[in-house]
N, C-alpha and C positions, 0 to 999 in steps of 0.2 A: 504494500500500500504506500505509494509514493506521495511526497508532499505536493500540494496543489501548485505551489509556485514553480516547482521543477517541471511540472507538466506543461506549463504555459511558456516555457522557453522555446522560441522558434514558432513556426507556423504549424498549427495542429493538423494532423493527417486528414481530418475530415474536410479541410479546406482545399485539399489538393485534388488533382484529377484522378480519374478511376485507375489509371495505370500505376500512378505513384502510390495510391492507397493499397492496391493489390500487392505491389512489391514489398511495401512495409509489412503487411500482414504475413506474407510468405516468409520473409526474413525472421519475423518475430517467432513464428511457430516452428521454423527450422531450427532456430537457436533453442527453443523450448524442448524440442525433440532431442537435440544434442545434449542438453542438460540432463534430461531424464535418462537417456542412454548412458551418459557419463556417470551418473549417480549409481545406476545398476552395475556398471562395470567396476566401479570402485568397491562397492559392497562385495561383489563376487571375488575380487582379488583379495580383499581383507580377510574374508572367511576362508578362502582356499589356501592362503598363505599362513593361516594360523594367527595373524595379527588381530583379527576380529575378536577372537576369544580373549586375548590379552587386554585389548581395549575395553571390552565389555566388563571383564572382571575388575578393571581399574575404575571405570566410571560407575559401576554399580555400588562401589564403596561410598559414593557421594549420595546426598539426598536426591531421590529421583525427581522431585519437583524442581530442584535447582537446574537439572538438565533441561526440563521443559522451559524454564525461564531463559536459559542460554539459547535454546532453540529459537525463541522469538527475538531476542536481542541481536543475535548474529544476522538474522534476516533484515532487521532495521538498519544495521550498520552497512551491510552490503548494498542495500537499496539506496541508501544515502550516497554512497560513493558512485554507484552506477548512474544516478540521476544528476549528480552535481558536476562531475568531471567531463570535460570535452574530449579528452584523449581516448581514442578507441582502444588502445592497448590496456589502459587502466579500467575501462568499462569491462573488457573481457577478463581482466584479472579479478575484478569484483565478482563476476559471474562464476568463474572457475573456482575462486576461493570459497564462495558460498556453497557451491556444489560439494566441494571437498569437506567443508565444515559440517554440512548437513549429513554427509555420508558417515562421518565419525560420530556425530550426535545420535544417529539412528542405530548405531551398532548395538548398544545394550538392549534396545527394544526388539530388534531383529533376533538377537541372541536368545532372548527369553521366548520369543515366538517360535523359533526353531526347536527349542527344548520342550515347549508345550505341545505344539502341533504345527509342523512345517507348512501344511496346506493353508493355514490361516493367512500367511503372507500373500499367497496368490489370490485368495478370496478378497482380502482387503485391497490389494492392488486393483483387482477387477472392479470392485465397487467404486473405488476412487476414480478410476478412468471413466467408468460409466457416468458417474455424477458430474465429472468435469465436462464430458461430451454433452450431457444434457444442458448444463448451464451455459456452455459455449453456444449451443444451438439457440437457446433463448435469446442471448445477446445479439447473435447474428441475424436471426429471423425477425426480431422485433425492432432492431436498430435503436432501441430505447437508450437514452443516456442515464446510466445508473450512478452518476457521480454524487447523487444525493446520499448514497450509502457511506460516503467518506466519514461523516461525523459519527455515524453509528459504529463503524469499524474502529475508528480512533478510540472512542470511549469503551467499546467492547474489549479492545486489546489492553487498555489500561486496567479495566476491571478484572480481566483474566490474570494479569500480572499481580494485582493486589490479592486475588484469591490464592494464587500460588504462594506468594510470600506469607499470607496469613496461615495457610495450611502448614507451611514449614515452621512458623513460629509457635503455633498453637497445637500442632501435631494431629489435626483432624484429616480424615480421608474424604476426598471430594466425590469419589465414586463415579458411577456410569453417567450420572446427570451432567457432570462437567465435560466428559468426552462427547456426549450428545450435543451439548451447547456449542462446543468448539467445532464440531463437524458443521453445524449450521453457520457458525461464524466463518469458517473456511469457505463454505459454499458462497456466502455473500461476498467474500473477498475475491473469489474467482469471477463472479458476475461483475463486480466492480472493475477488476483488472481488465477483463475482456472488453467491457464498455469503453475503458480508457484507450485500449488498442484501436478501437474503431473511431473514437471521437477526439481524443485529447493529446496523444503523444505527438511530438515532432517526428518527422520521418527519419531522423538520424539517431533515435533512441530505441531502436529495436532490441538492442542488447539489454537495456534496462527493462523494457517491456517483458522480455522473456524471463528475466530474473524475477520480476514480480509474480508472474504466472506460476513459475516453478515453485516459489516460496509458498504460495497459496495452496498449490496442489500437494506439496510435501506436508503442509500443515494438516490438510484433510486426510492424507494417507496415515499420518501419525495417529490421529484420533480414531479413525476407522479401525486401524489395527489394534489400538488400545481397547476399543469397545469390544471387538471380537474376542480378544484375549480375556477380558473380564467375564465373558459368558462361558468360558471353558471350565 
């Protein structure tokens, strides 16, 4: 979820001709596909090499909710860099760094899922991709500007972090209701990000656009997988 000011730098893609808009959208989703494939490749390498188990055991020694907080904060930092810098290499560095960071953060959750029931990962990934496809279709077919969701997402993210911090301090378990709420939050973020791709991004910010979409999809995958695991 990028800052509104960053989105308004340059001519928004919606003001361009059809060919330029089409090129921007293709570049955005090609980079998104690359980020998803890169994430999968890193996870496979980590677990095949044995590093995944070592990372999981190390991170599981920390409070689990602190890892969730790191998950959100890393996304905000990478998003800020990708939207604020003009250098393409730095934008790509932000995207690549974010993918690597997310892959590491996901290791403990995937490690637990494999230990519990490996098929859960495939099921959660399928539900996440299906949900993403449905929300993307809504944005593309309606052409509606969902930028009004920005305030809701901003406050929702703040409240989620407050809930995480409070649960760490007071030691209460948030349960499946929190995962369900965060899946809805991630869905709104995907809708918002897709709408921005269609209406508000400048044509030179396709790397930043793909980063935002990847972050929202990763967030949904995290909580879908968490919800599936809680039902086992």
